[in-house]
Residue, then its C-alpha position, 0 to 999 in steps of 0.5 A: m794349859e787346856k781351855r776349860l770349856k763351858i758345857l751344858v748337859a741335857n737329856d731326855d730320861g729326866i734330871q733324876s736319871e743315872g745317865i745324866m749324873r754320869l755324863a755330868r761327872m765326866a763333863s766336869q773334867l773338861g770344864d764348868v757344867w750346867i744341867a738343864a733336863p726335863s723334870s720327867q721322862c721324855s723319850g721319843m720327844s724328838q725336837k718337840l717344843t712347848i708352844a702354848d703352855d707355861i713351863i715350870v723351871k726349878e733350880v735343884a740340888f744335883p749329886v755331882p758338883v755343877k754350876a747349877a742344875y735346872s729341872i724343867g717341865g718341858t721337852p729336851a729341846d725346851c731345856v736346851k732352848i731355855a738354858v741357852s736363851h734365858l738361864l745360863p750366864v754364859r754361852p756354852d761351848y758345847v752341849f752334851s746330851g745323855i747318857n741315854y738309856g738305850y741305843n740311838a741308831g738307825f731311824d730311831i734317831a729321828y724320834s730321840g729326845t737325846l738327839g732332839a736336844s743336840l739338834e736344838a744346840v746346833m740350830n743355836g750354833i753350839p756344837a753337840i755330842a749325843f751319848s747313849s748306852q745299851h739299855d740292859g747292860t753295864y756302864d763299864v764301857a761308857e765310863e772308860y771311854m766317854l772322856p777320851l772320846a769326848k776329847e778326841l771329838i772336840g779336838l776334831g771340831q764339828a762342821p755347822g749343823e753336825i752332831w757327833n752320836i756315840n753309842f756304848p755297848g753294855c758289855p763288861l769292859s773285858e768283852l769290848k772288841g774295839i771302837l767303830r767310827g764313821r758309821t752310816i745311819a741304817d735305814i731301819d728302826l731299832y724296834d717295830s711297833e705292834y698294835t693290838e686293838h681293844r674295842m671300847p663300850d663307846g665304839s672307840v678303839r684303844l690300841s696297846i703298843k708292844s715294841r719288838p726288836t728288829t734284826a741287825e742283819a737287815a741293816p747295811e754293813g758299815s751302818d750304825v746298827r751293825e757291829g760288822k760280820l764276825n771275823e773268825a780269822g781276825y780273832l785267830s790272829v789276835a789269839k796268836q799274837l797274844a800267845d807270842r807276845f806273852g808266852m802263853e800256852k793257850v788263849g781263849i776268846t769269846l765271840r759275840e754277834s749282836h742281832s739286837a740289844s737283847d739277842n746275840g750269837w755267842s761262841a768262843l775260840l781256843y788256840n793252842a800255841q804249842s800244837g798250833e791247833y785252834f778250835f771254835s765252839r758251836k754258836y748259841e743264839i741267846h736272849i740276854v737276861d744279864r750280861v754280867g759274869g758272862g766273861d767270868s763264867f767262860a774263863a771259869g769253864l775253861i779253867y775247869s775243863i783244862l784242870t779236869g783233863k778235857t781236850d781243847k775241843q771239849a774245853v772250848e765247848f764246855a766254856s762256851a756253853a757255861s757262858a751262854l747259860k750265864h747270860t740267861i741267869e740274873g746276877d753275877f753268879n753262874m747257878v748251873s751244874v756241870a751236868e747242865v753245862e755238859k748237856l748243853a755243850g753236847g746238845d742240839i746243833s742249833g745251840r738255841i738256849q732254852r732255860 
């Protein structure tokens, strides 16, 4: 029988966030769970501690069954420090932090309150795992993989002062291409801050801040910001294996290249097992409004194309264009006409989506 762990769950998005509820639900499958989380949003706090002010602590009801849940009027690091030294009746075996609303990678980990809580844990001799998910996607991948990954990492063990940092893509589970392990920390920020000056009547300057995503291409290969270059030969090999294994006549695969959390390159492959021919669609540069339905719209476009007698090349172009358009539309329904899809599929070779 596996030992039931004693797990403290913290975050930086606040005790009311959806992410911490999902993480606590997963953690409860591994052992007894306590919650210690900020009473309000604390992103960007890093490992800041409250030094002089009093801290309000309140035990609260929590939507997931746990031993106890505490709302704490301090930083993420405060939450871990107070829980370990004062609130919990036992010493935790692990601290889980997250699920953060947005990736924690590159230099951004230095600012992250999610990582700040994890650092506070390891400084107290408690191993920690930080969990983050893409800010504008679904929790499909996180829900499927956070328990097996947590078990895997706990089984591996951690050296003193070491933190495991997991980032989940926000794509539908059907679009997941695999797991990248052992990534190095990229020497770039995920976002650049732009400051606009506003002169005040008293002569001071008020700065408004706008964050702009950086391009992943600026990060080294193998880093935590890069997905890795799209390997067309690898996807073709996968298509051939699927056709051979399941006796398929045709295999279609979508190909996604991530430039940032919201900007992707999008294309597709169609392999004809009977003729041995394969076709790649043109690549579209898309700014994502909603990922949901992207895979379904590709499949629907491909089925429509085959049923209406399009060639394989025409079919993969039509399906890829339909799916690219869906990424620019909120909701689960692809509200476009055949004419709109065909116009995009036959349009400018740059493939940039303007809608």
